[in-house]
N, C-alpha and C positions, 0 to 999 in steps of 0.2 A: 174763804176769800180766794178769789182768782188772782193770779200773779199780775194780770193786766191792770188791776186796780192800783198797783204799786206805782204806775207811771203817771198818775194824776198829780198835777200841780208841782212840777219839778222845775225850779228856777234858780236854785243856788247849789253850791257844792254840798252844803249840809243836807239839803233835801235830796240830792242825788245819792249821797251815802245812805240816807234812810231808805231810799228806794231799793238800793242793793240789799240792805238788811231785810226789807219786806219781801223781796223776790226770793231770798234764801229761805225765809220762814214759810213760804208757799211751796217749798220743795224743789225749786229750780236751782240749777247749777250755773254760777257766774264764773267765767274764766277770762284771763287775759289772752288774747290771740296775737301772736307775734306777726303773722301775715297781715291781719287787718289793722294792727297797731291800736287796738281798742279793747274794751270789755265786750264780751259776747255772752249770750245765753247759749248753753249747750244745745238747746232746741233749734237754734238758728240753722243747724245743719239740714233740717227738713222743714222749718217754719220760719220764713223771713219776716213775719209780721212785727216782731219786737225790735228789728234792726234799727229803725229810725230812733227809737227811744234809747237804745243802748249807745248809739253814736252821740246823742245829746248828753247822756249821763257821763260818758267818757270825756267829752269836751268840758263839761262843768267841773269835773274832778281833775282836769288837765292831765289826763292819761293818754300818752301817745308813744310810750316806750315801756319796756320791762322795768326800767329804773323808776320812771314816774309812777308806774303802777305800784311798785314797792313802797314808794313814799306815801302815796294815797292810802295804801293798806295800813301803814303804820299810823297815819294821821286819823283815819276813820274806822280802823279795825274792820276792813271789808271782808276778811276771811273768818269772821267770828263764828260762823255757823258751819 
């Protein structure tokens, strides 16, 4: 499965969290970026194609600071992989 398939049908916070789990199962690295104030895929350093999706996921999970990331991580176990 390609990580891009993980971005299909994301409309709620629960679906956004499941997308993060799916992305990680595909071997991708998801990080919180202090500069961008959102979740990013490591690959965004050289491939901006997932940027729009990661912005949407961050908004659905209400992640806009390190603190809100930690809350979302505790709620949805985002770093489980």
